[in-house]
C-alpha positions as CSV (number, residue, x, y, z in Angstrom):
1,M,52.4,26.7,105.0
2,Q,51.9,28.0,101.5
3,S,48.8,29.8,100.2
4,L,46.8,28.1,97.5
5,D,43.4,28.8,95.7
6,C,41.2,25.9,94.7
7,H,40.9,25.6,90.9
8,T,37.2,24.7,91.2
9,C,35.8,27.3,93.6
10,G,38.6,29.7,94.4
11,T,38.6,28.8,98.1
12,R,41.9,30.0,99.6
13,V,43.7,27.5,101.9
14,L,47.1,27.1,103.4
15,V,48.9,23.9,102.4
16,A,52.0,22.0,103.7
17,K,53.1,19.0,101.7
18,Y,55.3,16.6,103.7
19,S,55.2,13.5,101.4
20,P,53.2,12.2,98.5
21,A,50.7,10.8,101.1
22,H,50.8,13.5,103.8
23,T,49.2,16.9,103.1
24,S,48.2,19.4,105.8
25,I,45.5,21.9,104.9
26,Q,44.4,24.9,107.0
27,W,41.1,26.4,105.8
28,C,41.0,30.2,105.9
29,G,37.2,30.2,106.5
30,S,34.5,27.7,107.4
31,A,34.8,24.9,104.9
32,S,31.1,24.5,104.5
33,D,30.7,28.2,103.8
34,V,33.4,28.4,101.1
35,C,33.8,24.9,99.5
36,R,31.2,23.6,97.1
37,E,31.7,20.0,98.1
38,F,31.3,20.7,101.8
39,A,28.3,22.9,101.1
40,A,26.6,20.3,99.0
41,A,27.1,17.6,101.7
42,R,25.6,20.0,104.3
43,E,22.5,20.5,102.1
44,I,21.8,16.8,102.1
45,D,22.7,16.4,105.8
46,P,23.3,19.4,108.1
47,H,25.5,17.3,110.3
48,A,27.6,15.8,107.4
49,Y,31.3,15.7,107.9
50,L,33.7,15.3,104.9
51,L,37.3,14.4,105.5
52,R,38.4,16.0,102.3
53,C,37.4,17.9,99.1
54,S,38.3,16.0,95.9
55,A,38.6,19.3,93.9
56,L,41.1,20.7,96.4
57,D,43.0,17.4,96.4
58,C,43.4,17.7,92.6
59,T,44.4,21.4,93.0
60,V,47.1,20.5,95.5
61,D,48.4,17.6,93.4
62,A,48.6,19.9,90.3
63,A,50.4,22.6,92.4
64,V,52.9,20.1,93.6
65,A,53.5,18.7,90.1
66,E,54.0,22.3,88.8
67,G,56.4,23.2,91.6
68,E,54.0,25.8,93.0
69,I,53.8,23.9,96.3
70,L,57.1,22.5,97.5
71,Q,57.3,19.3,99.5
72,T,59.0,20.0,102.8
73,T,60.2,17.8,105.6
74,R,58.7,18.1,109.1
75,V,61.3,18.0,111.8
76,E,60.3,17.6,115.4
77,P,62.5,19.4,117.9
78,P,64.8,17.2,120.0
79,V,63.5,16.5,123.4
80,R,65.7,15.4,126.2
81,P,64.3,12.7,128.6
82,L,63.4,13.8,132.1
83,P,65.8,12.9,134.8
84,P,64.6,10.0,137.0
85,Q,63.6,12.3,139.9
86,E,61.3,14.3,137.5
87,S,59.8,11.3,135.7
88,P,56.1,10.8,136.3
89,A,56.8,7.2,136.9
90,S,58.9,7.9,140.0
91,E,57.4,7.5,143.4
92,E,57.9,11.1,144.4
93,A,56.0,12.4,141.4
94,V,53.1,9.9,142.0
95,T,52.6,10.8,145.7
96,A,49.3,12.4,146.2
97,P,49.2,16.0,147.7
98,R,48.0,16.3,151.3
């Protein structure tokens, strides 16, 4: 993940961009304490939950366009299937303990 500061409020987040539609953001503090949009929503309703901050979305988009945030690919590690004797569907694995 790459560090990025929001152009609107200066909030620092960690960003990973996997595709034009897939962005992963990790907040470095409580979103409602550091983000103006989250704080404004909480003032109206203390239980409000926002899925995203539009100002941060614009900041990420600009950083990607400027090459500051690079799009990466996410690769899952290869996983070998369990042998039949270890498979949860096998009768031995389903047998209840005594």
